[in-house]
N, C-alpha and C positions, 0 to 999 in steps of 0.2 A: 246438884242444883245447876241450872244453866248459868253460864257465865253472863255477867252484866254487859250485854252488847245492845246497841240500839237496833230494834227489830227491823227497821227499814234499810239497814245495811244489806246490800244485795249480795247474796252468795254466802255459803258456808263451806268450809274445807272438809275433806274426807276425814281428817284427824278429828275435827270437831264433831262430825257425825258419829265417828267411832266411839267417842267419849260418852255419848248420850243415847245410843241406840244399838241394835244388833246389826252390825254392818257386815254384809256378805260381799266378798270380792268378786264373785262370779256366780253364774246360775247353778253350777254344781254345788257350790258352797251353800247356797240358799236351799236347794232341794234336800241337802243332807241335814241342815240345822233347823229348818222351819217346822213349826207345829200348827200352822194355820190350816193346812189341808191334811186330812187323815189318809187320803188315797195316794198311791204312787202316781206322780204326775210327770215324770221325766219324759216319757214318750209323747205325751200330749203337748208339752212345751216344745219339743223338737218338731212335732207336726205343725204347730202354729208358726214356728220360725221358718219352716220350709214354705208354708203358704205365703208368708210375708215376702220371702225372696221371689216367689213366682209372680207377684203383682207389683213389685217395686218399680220396674221400668215404666209400666203403664201409669202408675200414680205420679211418678216424677214428670212425665210428659204433660200431664194436665194440671200441674201444680199452680196455685195462686199465692201460696205462702212459700218462704224459703225452704228448700228441700231439707236443710239441716234441722228444721223444726219437726220433721216426720218422727213418728214413733220408731224406736229402734228394734232390732231383731228380738232381743230378750224380752222387752216389754210386750211385743206382739205375741210371743210364745206364752208369756204369763197370762195375758188377757184371754187368749184362745183356750188355754187349759182351765182357767178359772170358770169361764162360761160353761164349758163341757162338764166340769165336775159339779158346779153349783146348781146347774139347771135353773137359772133365774127366770122369774116372771117379768121383772122390770130391771133393765140396765140403763144407767145414766152415763152419758159421756159429755163432758164439757170441753169444748175446743175441738172442732172437726179438722181444722187445718186443711191438709190436702186429701183427707179422707182415708189415710192409711189405716189407722187403728179402727176406724168405722167399718171398713171392709173386713178386717180380721174378726171383729166382734160379730158382724153379720154372718160370716162363714160359720162360726161356732153356733150361733142361734138357729141357723138353718137345720142343725141336727137336734137341738134341744128345745126349739120353739122359744116363746117369750118375746118381749118387746124391747126395742132399743130406742131411747130418746136422746138425740144428740143436739147440742147447743153450740151456737157460734154467733158472732156479731157481723159477719160478712155474708151478704146475700149470694156471692159467687159460689158458695159451697153447694147451693142447690143444683148448679149445673153439672155436678159430678154424677148425678143419677143415683144417689145413695138412698133415696126414700123408696121403701118397699112396703109390702102389706103389713109387716110387723116392725117397720123402722120409720121413725119420724124425725124430721129436721125442724128445730125451733130457732128462729133468728131473733136475737135479743137486741133491743135498742141499747147502744153503748152507754148512754147517760143514765139509763134506768135498769141496767142489766141485773143488778142484785135483786131489785124488787120483782122484775119479771120472772127471773129464775125461781125465786122463792114461791111466787104465785103458781107457776106451772107445777113445780115439785109438790106443792101441797095437794094438788089434785091427783097425783100419781102414787104417793107413798102408801104403804111401805116399799122401800127400794131394796133389791137384793144385792146389786153390785153398783158402786159409784166409781167412775174413773175420771180423775181430774187431769186435764192437759190444756187448761185455758190460761188466763192471765196469771203469771207467776210472780207478781209482786206480793210482798208480805201481806198487805191489807186484803187483797182479794183471796189469797190462799187461806188466810185466817177465817174470813167470812165463809168461804166455800166448804172448808173442812168441817166447820161447826154445823153448817146446814146439812151436809152429808151425814154426819153422825146422828143428828136429830131425825133424819128422814129414813135412814137405813133400818131395816128390821133387825131384831136381835140375831146375832151371828152373821149379819151382813158384812160384805167386804168393801173397804175403801182402798183403792189403788191410785197412787199419784205419781205422775212423771215429774221430773225436775224438782225434787224436794230439796236439792242443794241450792236452789235459786234464792231462798230466803230462810229465815229461822222459823217460819210458820209451822212447818211439820213437827219440828222438835218441841216447840212450845205447846202445840196442840196435843200431841201424844202424851206429853208429861202432865199437862193440866187435866186431861181426862183419864189418866192412869191406864193408858193403852200400851200393850206390848207391840212395838213396831219393828218391822224388818226394813232395812235399807239395802237395796240391791244395786250394785254398780253395773250399769249398762256400758255401751261403748263410749259414749260421751256424757251421759246424764246419770242421775241416780233416781231409782224407783223406790217409793215407800208403799208398804202394805200393812194394813191392820184389819183385824176382825172385831166388829162391835161385840161387846160382851152380851 
């Protein structure tokens, strides 16, 4: 049972994550232990990380958010491999930031097809040129973001892959994780960056009896679950 902590306390320790989840110290540890993917994915993760390296300088030059907010190498590799293996029809991304993860997902979708719907609250992200024939940018009003997101998602579901990298407060993460779970198709994937930012991921996975993996990236922690 989760320890009695106020959920709005920002941040959880790795020790706390380790007590309540399957914590993987590195990408190799995750690839050896995970049972989310049936297929060998090491080479695809490596391919995705290399692509992220190749675009990092260009992304950083055009950044509107702090560069430290960018998706990290392991996360990029995981997203790329997930799209290649799952061959999704619909991918949701919340939090475009500087467009790093968006470009990685688009790269994978160029091979598998499918649509990417990315959400943010800043109009500047449109200037990145990320919208393509199968990629759509949705700008949400900050004051009504939850209602607008829910409305758009209701017209898109079922979702194959949902990637969260938006507001990392407990309340937003709690809301978004539940919306994602309700909108994902059976066996759909939920991937979240910054699950160490609040207790939302741990409480969400426990409440819904989900087997979750927590993967340590360079500075952040990634969460992965597959909907039953």
